[in-house]
N, C-alpha and C positions, 0 to 999 in steps of 0.2 A: 191068265193072270201071267202061269209059266210062261208063253209064248211071247209076249213081250216081253218077258228077264230076259230070255235068253235074246230076243233080237236087239235087244239096247245090250244088253255084254258086247255081242258082236258087232255093234256097232261101234259100241266104245272100243274095242279092242286095237280097231286101225288109228287112230285117233292120237290113239295114246304113241302107238309103236311110231305113228309120223313121228309125232313129235318129240318122241325118245331118241329115235336111232341115227345118229347123227353118221356124216360122211364121211368115207374113208379116206378124206383125204381131210378134214379134223381131226381125225382119230389120229395119223401119223402127224399130223402139226401138234396135238397136245403130248403127244410122245416125245416129239421131240426137243417143244417146249418142256417138260419134265426133267428131260434129261440134261439139258441147259442150267434146271435151277438147280438141278442136284450140284453141279460145279461153282456154283456163287453163293452156298450157305445152306438151301435147303433140300432137304429130301423125300426123296419118290417110294411109293410102293408098290411092291411087285404089280402089276395087274394082273387079275386072275383071266381063266375063258369067259367071254362071253360078258365080261361087266367094266365098266369106263374104269380106269386107274383116277385114284382118288388122289387130288394136287393137297399140298399139306404147308403150312408154313412154319419154319419155328423160329422162335420167340425164344433167348438168353435166358431170360429172367422167369418170364413166363411159363409155358410149355407149348406142346405141338397143336398147331389147331387146325384143321381139316377146310378146305376152300369150299368145300360144298355146304358147310352153317353158315360163311356168309355170303352164297351165291346158291341160291336154291334154284338148283336147275330140276333137279330130277327127283319125283316125287316119292322113289324109293331107294337114295342111297345105301351105297354096300358099305356096310360094317367093315372099320377103319380100325386097328390093334391101336390104341395109343397108349404112350408110359403113365405112371402116376401123375398127378400135374405137382410141380414142387415150386412152390414160390422161392427165390432165390434173393436174399439178403446182403447187402456188403457186410463184408464186415468191419470190425472201429478197432481203432488200436487197441490192441493188446489183445484180441481174438484170433489173433490171428497163431499157428502152433510156434512155437518156439520166438514168439514177443514176446517181453516184458511190456506190462501195461501204462501207459502214460503217465504220471504223478505230475503236482506242483507242488514245488518246492515248498514249504512250508513260512510261512514267513511270520516271525519269534518279534512281537514288540520289545520296544527296546525300556527292559526295566528300570523302574528310579531308583534315583541314589540314596540307600541308606545312611545318613547322616550318622558318624561315629566322631569319638573321642580318641585320645591319647591311650595306648594297651597299660600304660603301664600303670594310668588309674584306677587302681584297682586297694580299693577296701582294706583294708586288716586294723588292728587292734595298738593302739600304740601301748611306750610303755608307760605304768606309770605308779607311782605305789601309796602306800592304806596312806592315810591322814596324820594316825598318829606318829606315823617319821616325820611329820612336816612340824608338826608339834612340838615335839623334842627336837628337834635340829637348832627352833626359834628359842626355843625355852632355853640350847644349851648357847647359844650366841646371845641373849641377855643376863647369862650369867658370866659368860666370858667378859664383857663388857664389864660391868659389877665387877671381876676378880681382877681385873685392868685397872680401874680406878684404886681401890683399895692399895694395889701394887703402888702405882704412882701416889698415893698419899692425896690423893683427891674426895678422900668421902671426908666429911664433915665428920666433927666426934661423938655429936649426939646420935646421931644415924649407925655409926659403927659401937658405940654403946647396945644402940638399941637390936643392932643387929646381934652383936655377943661375939663383935668383930676384938680380933689382939689388937693390942695399940704397938703402929706400927707408921714410922714417923716418914713413908715415903720415899721410892726413889727420882721422883721429880719425871718429866715427858722425855723421855730418850727415842732413840730412834725401836731401843726395842718395847719398848710403851703403843708409838704410832702401829706398829705393825700387829701386836697382839689388840688394835681396837680395830684396826682395819679386815684382820679372820672372823673377831667374834662378830662384827657389826653384817658383812657380809652373810656369812653360817647364820643368823636373826631375820638378815631380810631374803634368802635365800626357803630359809624354814617358816617364815608365815608368807615370803609372796606365792608360794607355791601351791599354797591349800586352795581346795577347787570344794568345790557342790556338784554332787551329779543329779538332776532331778531324771525321774522317769519319760519316758515321750520324747523327751534333748541329746543330743549330744553335740561335740567337739569336734571338730575336723583340726589339728595340729598340724602349724609348718613352720618350719627354721630357716630364714632365708630364701625365701621361694619356695622351699622344695619341701612338700608331702613327707612330715615323722607319722602318722598312724589317728588313730577314729577313737576315740573316746566315748562309750557308753554306757560305764559304769554308773551308777547311782551310792547316794552317800561322799560322806570325806570320804578325798585322796587328795594326795598332792601329787603335780605337774610340774615339769620344768619350767621356771619363771619367766622362760630366753622363749619360750614358744609362744607361734602368734596361734590364739584362739578362734575359735567361727562356729558359733552354736549357728546347732541346724535342729528346726525340729522335725521328727520322725513320725510322730504320731499319725493317724488317720484323720485325715482332712476333706470339709465340703467346702467347696469353692463354688457361690454363683454368681455369675458372669454377669458382663453386664447387655444391655442389649444385643445383640452383631446381625451381621447379613446375612441372609441364607433369603432360598430361592424353594417351592413350592414345581412340580414333576413338570408342571408345564411354565416355566420359569419367572412367577409373577414374585414379586417382594417381597420380602417377610423379615420380623425382623424377632427373635431369638434366644430366649435365656437361658443356658441350659444349668444342671446341678451336676459338679466333675465327683467324685470319688477317688480320693487319688493319694499314696504317700509315698515318701523319699529311701528308695529301698536302698540307695547304694551313695550314701554321701559323699564322696567323692566326687564322682562325675557330676551329682546336682552341686558340688560348692565349685568345682576348679575344671569343669569341664563345660560350665556355660556359663553368662556374664548374673545371666538372675534365672533362675529354674520355673522361680510361679511369672515372668513374661514369659516365659520359652513357652511354656503348657498353653497358656492364654491364647497367644499366637498360632499355636497346635490347633485346639478348641477352633476357632475362628477358620484357618485353613481347611481342617473338615467339617465345617458346615460351606464352607461354598462350594464341594463335590459331594455332598450328600445332599436330597430333597426331602423338605423337612413338608406335614402336609400341618393345617391350623388345628388346634385339639378340642378337641370333640366332633370331627369328621368319622377319620376310620381311626377307630383304635390298634389296626396290625399296622397300617403303616407306620404307626410312631413308635411302636412295640422294633419293627425294623430299622426304622433311619435310630432310635436311637445303639441297638446293638451291632449296627454299622457304624457310627461314629462314635460307640468306645471301641474297638477293634482297631478304627483308623488313629485313633488319638493315645490309644496305648505301645502303638507299634510307630508313634512317631519319638515317641516319651521316652525307652525303656532305653533305645542308647545314652542318656544322660541322668541315668540313672532313678528315672520314679515310675510309682507304679501304677496305673488307672488303671478302677474298679470299673465304673462304668459312667459314664456321658452321657446323660438324658432331659431333653427339652422340658420345661416346667413351664413355659408362657412360649407360645409361638403367634404374633398377629403381622398383620397386611402393616405394612412399607405408610407413610402418612401421604405417598404421593400418591397411593393405590388403594386405601384405603376405604374412601367413599367410594368409589364405581365399585370394588368389591361388595361393599356391604350393601350396597343396591340388586347385583347380580345375585349373592344368596337369599335375602327375602322372594328375590320374584321368582327363583328354585323353589324356593320350599311353596309357594305359593300354588305354581304350578304343581308339586306333588299332591297339596291338600285338593284340589282340586280335580284331578285326576279320582287320587282314594272314594271325596263325594257322588262325584261320578260314576262312579267302578259302583259305589257302596248302593246308591238310586238306584240303578240299570237292575240287580240284583233282585232288591226290593219292589219290583214293577213288574217283572218276573215269575219273583215267585206269590205275589199276590195273583196276577192270572192267573197265573201255572194254578192254582187251589181252585178259583171259581171256576172254570171250564171243570176239571178233572173230579171236582167232588156233583159237582151237574147245579149248582147255585142257578147261575145265568149258562143263558141259551145266542153267543153271539157271533155273529158275523164279521167279516172281514171287515168294512166301514165302524162296526162298533167297538169293535177291534180298538182301532186304529185311538179314536175317539178316549176311550178307554186308558192306555197307555199315555195319550197326552196329558189327561186328566191327573193320572197318578204320577207323572214325572214331575207335573208344576208343581202338585201338592207335597209331595216326598223334598225337593230342592229346594220349594221355600222353607220346609219345615227343618231340615239340615239349615242354611241361612241365620232363621230363629235362635236354632241352637247352639252356631259357633257364636254368634252377637254375644 
């Protein structure tokens, strides 16, 4: 055994040497080629004594790759020292030193114009007098007219005796008497004509020749200048139920929505003089908000109805605030499909409910069948093979489905 091994080793040695030992010319050519490659960007490693020089390919993006790994000429290649492999990545914008990252300029959305009214329209209290002053002025005017009539001698004798007036022939109707009559009449008219009664929850906006003079929020009997124009405004908390207005759901299906709006007049001047009719303005604000906010039919999703109500309240309150209206809530109280799509949506909803009911029944039947088969087999009541198990499952499914159908009917 040892002789054969030695002979085989000796026989293999020359063959290996003959296959690996290159001629002198080839070695010289390879050295020259390596020198030429080093001038073009490839790097050569200094050859060691008795070894073949290793040829390398240098790649900037990856690493240095030995040529002997690509072309396996030698069974025992010489070790070549390599640098750590570093994969280089192209640096993006803003990653180079001293360079600021490129940022995209934000595009600002164009803000929606906010309605505004005359800044001089600010509510302020009007100057009024107590009602007793008006009554006193009116009585003084009446007394002045009676005294002027006695002065002119126009009081009948019987009336003078009843009133206990002294007998007086009278001076007649002259310029002085007419002036006294005019003064007493104007005083009486101003006294009684300016009397007004203020009620709780009502206010008066006063104006003189188109100019705002103040707001009266007092209650009880008072005296207001009769030359001022009075506009009564209801400042109580009010509930307004709208007529069916066009709306849409999240999928764009046409709806008709009835909303309940809780509001009141906060600034009487802006509500009266800022717009032509504040109630019409509020109704149009609600209609515009319904066109922007999707609503869902009532009874589908409760959370979506609450979100839609909160959004409608915020939008309507923001639109109505510049005209002196304070909106507390805008809630849809009835939402239904538009007449043109009501029939189709009704059929679609019935189909969805039917599909959900079928899925629920099928799930219940499958659970019942599984529970029955599991109990029978686990307790050892029956021993079933695959065929018998399939038949039992089929029969139980038919029985349970029939029972569910009779119960639902």
